[in-house]
N, C-alpha and C positions, 0 to 999 in steps of 0.2 A: 721525486722532488727535482726541480730544475737546478742543476749545478755545473753546467758546461760554460766555459769561458773561452771565447775565441780570441787568442792573443796574437796581435800583428805588430811585429817590430823587426826592422832590418838588422838590428844589432843582436847577434846570436847569444852573446853573453847575457844581455838584458832579458831577452825572452826566455832563456833557460832558467835564469834566476827567478823570474816571475812564475814560470811553470812549476818550479820546485816549491815556491811559497804556496801556491794554490793547492798543490797535492798534499802538502802538510796540513792544510785546512779542509781536507776531505772534499775538494772541488776537482773538477775534471778539465784541465787545460787542453786546448787544441791550438798548438803553436804554429806560426807561419812567419816567413820572412817578408812576405809581400801580400798586397791585396789580391793579386792575380791567383795566388795559390789557394785562396779560400773563397773566392767569389761565388762558387757554386753553393757554399753552405749558407750564405746570407739570403734567407728567404723567410716568408711569413710563418712557416712551421718550425723554424729553428728554436729549439728549446733551451736557449741560453742567452748570453749577452756578448758584447764585443768590447775588448780593451785594445786600443790601438795607439801607437805613437803618432804624433802629428807630422814630425819632420822625417820623411822617408823619400828616397829617390823614386822617380816615376809617380805612381799613384800615392799621394800623401794621405794623412789622416782625415783631412777634410773631404777628400774624395770618398774614403771609406764611409764617413758619416752621411754624406749626401746619397750614396748608393743604398746604404742601409735604410735611410728614411723613406726612400722611394719604394724599396722592397716591402718595408713594414714600418709604418710611422711609430709603432709602439715598441720597437726593438731598441732596448737601451744600449747606447754607445758611450763608453768612457774614453776620454782622450788623455794621453800623457803629454805634458808640456815641459819645456825647459824651465829651470828655476828662475823665477822673477819675470817670466814672459806673460805679463798681465794682459796685453792687447790680444795675444793669441788665445788666452783662456776666455776672455770676453767674447771673442768671435765664435769660439767653440760652443759656448752656452747659447748665444743668440741663434746659432744654426741648428739647435735642437739636441745638443749633447746631453746625456743624462747627468754627467759631472765631468770635471777635469781634475787631474792629479799632477802635481809638480814633481819632477825627477830631480834628485833622488827622493824617495819617500819611504817611510817606515812600513814594514810588512803589515803591521796591525792596521795602519790607516788604509792601506791598499785593500786589504781583505774586507774591512768594514764597508767601504764604498761598494765593492763588488757584491757583497752579500745583500746590501740594500737594493741594488739593481736586480739581482736574481729574484728577490722576493716580489719586486714589481713585475718582472717578466712572468713569474709563476701565476700571479693573480690574473694577468692579462690573458694568458693561455687558458687558464681554467674557465674564465668568464666566456671566452670564445667557444670552448667545448660545450659549455652549458647552453649557450645561445644556439649553437648548431643542433644540439639534440632537441631543443624546443621547436626549431623551425623545420626540421626534417626528421625523417625516421618514423617508425610506427608508434602507436600510442604508448606502448610500454617504455620505449626510449624517451619519449617526450615527457611523460607524466610520473614515472617512478624514478626518483632522484637517488644518486649514490654512485660511487666509483669502486666500492668494495666488491669482493667476489660474491658476498651474500646478496648484494643488490642486483648484480648481474644474474645470479641464479634465480632470483625472484622474477626478474623480467622474463627470463626463459620459461619459467613455470607458468607465468601469465599467458604467454604466447601459446604454450601447449594446451592449457585449459580452455583457451578461447576456441580451439578447434573441435572440442568435444560437444556432444549433445547431452551428455550425462549431467546429473546434478553435481554441484561443486560446493566444497566447504572451504572457507577462508578462515584461518585461525591466526591469532597474534595477541601480544600483550595489549593492555589498555592504551589507547592513544596511538597505536601503530598504523592506523589507517585502513581498517577493514572495508569501509564503504568505498574509499577511493580505489582500492585494489579491485573490488568487485566491479566498479564502473569501468576501470581500465580493461578488465576481462571482456566486458560487454563491448567496449569500443574497438577491441582487437578482433572481435568475432564477426562472422557474416551477418549478425543481427545488429551491427553498429548503428544503422539508420532507423531501427525500430525502437519501441518504447523501453525505457529502463525505469522500472518501478521499485522503490525501496521503502521499507517500513520496519519499525521495531516489532519483533514477534510478540512481545509481552502484551497479553490481553486480547490478541486477535481472535475473533470468533469465526465460525464456519462461513457465515455470510461475508465477513470482511475478506477472508482469503479467496473466496470465490469471485468477489468483485475485483480484487487486486489482480487475480489471475486473468480475468477477462480484460481489464484495462491494459495489461501488458501485451496482449495480442500474441504475436510470435517473437516477442523481444525477450527481456530478462526480468526476473523478479528477484530482488535481493532482500532477504529477511535477516536483519541484525538480531543479535541475542537469540539465535534460533533454539537454544536450549530452553528458553522460557516460553516457547510456543505451547499453548494448552494442548493436552493430550487429544481431546476431541477434534481440535483443529488440525492436528498432525494427521489424523486418519483422513480427514477431508483433503488435505494437501497431497497425500500419497495417491488418492483417487484421481485428483486433478493431473498429477504428473503422468499417471498411466494413460490418461486421455490425450496427452500431447499438449502442444501449445508452447508457452514460453519456457526458457531454461531457468532452473532454480539455482541461486547462489545463496548459501547460508553463511552467516558470520558469527563467530564466537570468540570472546577473549578469556574464556574459562574452559578447562578440559570437559568435554561432554560426557566422558565415561564415569567421572566421579564428582561432577558439579552438583551443588545443591540448588537446582533450578525449580521453578514453579511446575514445570512439566517436563520430566526427563524424556528423551527421544524414544519413540517406539522403535523396535527392531527394524521395521520396514523402512522408516525414514533414516535411521542411523546408518544402515548399511548402504543405502543409496548414496548418502553423502560421503561415505568412505571410499567410493570409487575414484574420486578426484579431489584431493585435498592440497591446499597450499598453506604454508606457514610463513608469516611475515617476521623476519628476524628483528629482534629488539635492537635499539641503539647501543646497548651494552655489548652486544655481539659484534657490532660494526662501528666503533667510535670514529673511524676515519671518515665516515659519511656525515658527521655532524657539521663540519664547515660547509660542505656542499649544500646540505639542506638549509642551513642558516642563510647562506648567501642567496639561494634561490628564493626563499620566503621573503627576505628583505626586499629583493628586486620586485617581487609580485606585490607586496604591500605598498611599496613606494609608488608603483605604477597605478594601483587602484586609488591611492590617495592624491595622485597628481603631484608627488614630491620627487625631488632629486634624491636618489639613494644615498644615504650617508656612507662615509668611508668606514670600512671594516678593517681594523688594524690586526696585525699578528698577535698583539697582546690580548686583544678582545677574543680572538679565536682560541688562544691558549686557555683563557678563563672558561670559555664555553666547553672546551674539551675536558677540562678538569672537573666539571660538574657531573653529578649523576642525573640521568634523564628518565626517571620512572614513567613519566608521561609520554615518552618517545616522541614521534614526529609531531604530534599535536602540541606538546610542550615547547618544542623548538619553534614551531610556527607562531605560537603566542608570544614567545620571547622576541622573535624577529619582527612581528607587527609592532610591539612596543618600541623596539629599537628604531624602526623606520619612522615612527611618529615622534621620536625624541623623548619617549617616556621612560627610558632606561639607559643607564650608562654602565660600561664594563666595570668601573671602579666601585659601583654600588652593589655589585653582585656578591661581594664577600662581607658586606656589612652585617654585623650581628653574629659573625662566626668567631670562634675562639682560635687561638694560635694553632692548636693541634689540627683543627679542621682545615685551616688555611694551608698549613704545611702538607697535609694529606692531599689537598687539591693540587698543589705545586708538584708533589711527588708523582701523582697519577698522570698529570700532564706531561712530565718529563719522560715517563715510561712510554706513553702513547707516542710522543714525538719521536723518540729514539727507535721504537719498533717500526714506525711508519718509514723513517729514513732508511733503516736497515732492511726494509721489506720483509719483516717478520723473522729474520735470522736471529734467533735467541742468543747464540754464542757471541755474535758480533755486537748485539745490543748490550749485553752484559759487559763486554770488554769496553765499549764506548762509555758506559756509565761507571766503569771501574768498580764493578760489583762482583763478588764471588758468585758462581753459578747458583748455589743453593739460596743465597740471599736474594738474588734476582728473581728466581722462581717463587720464593716466598712472597715477594712483593706483587708479582703478577697474580698469584692466588688471592692475595688480600684485596686487590682491586678488580678481580674477576676479568682479567685480561688474558687472552690466548694468542701466542705468537702466530699461529696459523691464520688468524683473522686479518693479519696485516700483510699476508703474502699475496703477490699479484696473481 
């Protein structure tokens, strides 16, 4: 989370007082007595905001503001003005300041403005990172969204699977994106420019699988619900694999060893698929990826519909994170599409729920927020929430949350 504040004030007593106030509110102050001391830090990749006095000898606050805006137009700069200095405040806002604060000011008022600026900065930097990943990098970076350790592990697994010529099995909960991951494996492989053929396995005959295999050439065949492939067709498929040609990727959202499918896998096919397996983690295992997925899907849906993406508030994100997502990425995508089209509002997402359900959502959201902020450090998270350790762990168990899922 973005929490750095570059404090510039030539009055040592003032900047020390501000620094102490920020530290007491879990923020990270970087104090300096002049613009020259911190000039090097003011750059597009600075993960924080600037709080500067206006009246300083040499380079004043307006110079700081002008320099910051040239370095990064989206870098929030808050200026401190003298009491009643309205013309100065008007000039600051017209020059692009995020806000201005009159001195002296109450600590709570100062922190409120700073936290608002930090949230704005965090959203800007996150959107930039997402855009950069889409515009550059390999298919796994561009197309598999998420900032969790589990998402990165999945991207690495996709890259590794793309290098093999063996058959591949992709597993995951319903809605987790089996077909998408299979296609990313194909796009990451040497076969990327060749055919990618996908079908549901249910009801495929020998002749169907032979035609599909032929159509794919030396590309990739993805068979979803592979546990439902008829037994006779499985035998034909194994023969085709032995003859060479495309690479097989099977997909399943049920365990293959104990699933009640129309046609359980033959040993030959089962063990071929066990050579290289990938599991897509559910959103319950990586809740910190929910905001990333939602923002990305909203941007995509808005672009497809020719609409300006609607603003996504922190309150809306909190509601999303408090919800259960049994439908995983597919459910988040559907929610994002409705949101982009103006068909859903955050306030309506709790309609029809009782008090206990709403309280549970709030409690789960607070746990996730605190674990994310404390980078999965359970003791610090429990202390921040003022909960005994046992109570804290009981609540984590209740909502199926694991501290290790929030560690960088």
